[in-house]
N, C-alpha and C positions, 0 to 999 in steps of 0.2 A: 561459470564465468561470473565474477563479482564486479560490480560497477559502483563506484562512489560518485554521488552527485552533490553539488552545492546548491544553495538556494537559487532558484530560477533556472537551473540547468535542466535540459530535457534530453531524452534519448529515444530513438525509434528502435523498439525491440525487433520489428520486422526487418529493418536494415542491419542491425547488429547481429542478429541470429536468425537468418531465414529458416523457415520450417519449425520454429519454436513451438513446442507442444505444451509446456508447463513452465511456470515461473514462481519463485518465492520472493516476496518483498519483505525486508526487515529493516527496522529503524533502530539505530543505536546512537548514543551521543554522550559526550563528556561535557560537564559544566566547566566553564572557564574559572580559573582560580581567583580572578578579580570579580567574581560574581557577587551579586547583592545578597546572596544567601537564599533566594527563592528557588523552589524546585521548577523544573521544566518538564513539560509533557508534550511529546510530538505524537501526532496521529497520522495514519495512512488511510486514505479513502480511495475507492475505485468506483468510477462512473462507467456504467455499461450503456453505450450509446447505440442507437439504431442507425439505419442507413442514412437517415437525415441528419446525423451527427448531433442528435438531441437525446437527452436522458429518456429511456424507454418508459419508466415509471419511477415513482419514489422508491419502490422496492428494489430497483436496479442501482441504487446507491448503497454500496457495501462499506461499512465502517464499524466502529466499536459497539454501536447500538443496533445494527442490522448486520448480523454476522455471516449470512449466506445469501447468495444470489437466488432469485426465485425459480430458476430453471431446474428441471428434474435432477440434473447431475450436480447441482450446486457448483457450477464451474468457477465461481469465485467464493472463497471462504476466508473470513477474517478469523485468525486463530488466537485472538486474545489481545488485550491492551496492556502494554508495558508502560508503567507510570514513571520509572526511574531511569531508563536507558540501559540498565544492566541486564545481562542474560538475553533470552530470546523473546521476540515479539514478531510474528510473521503473518503475512497474508498470502494465501495460496491462490494462484491463478492458473487455470487450465485453458 
């Protein structure tokens, strides 16, 4: 199931797909033709929160500079930074 979101939009994966066991998140973009000529770089980050809805530790923030969650299964893994928007750039969530 593919989902396209715009800035500020949210989705509850629990509601959209009950029983979800794994997810992949990828970002892709096209620069507008009226662009100033500067490159754009989008990044995806995953915050792993505890029952108190707060970040468990700094290591539980997964992004381009911290590629794997600290749990033994690496339940969240950042699979590389895409600087241009072309091709694949994914984050795997279990």
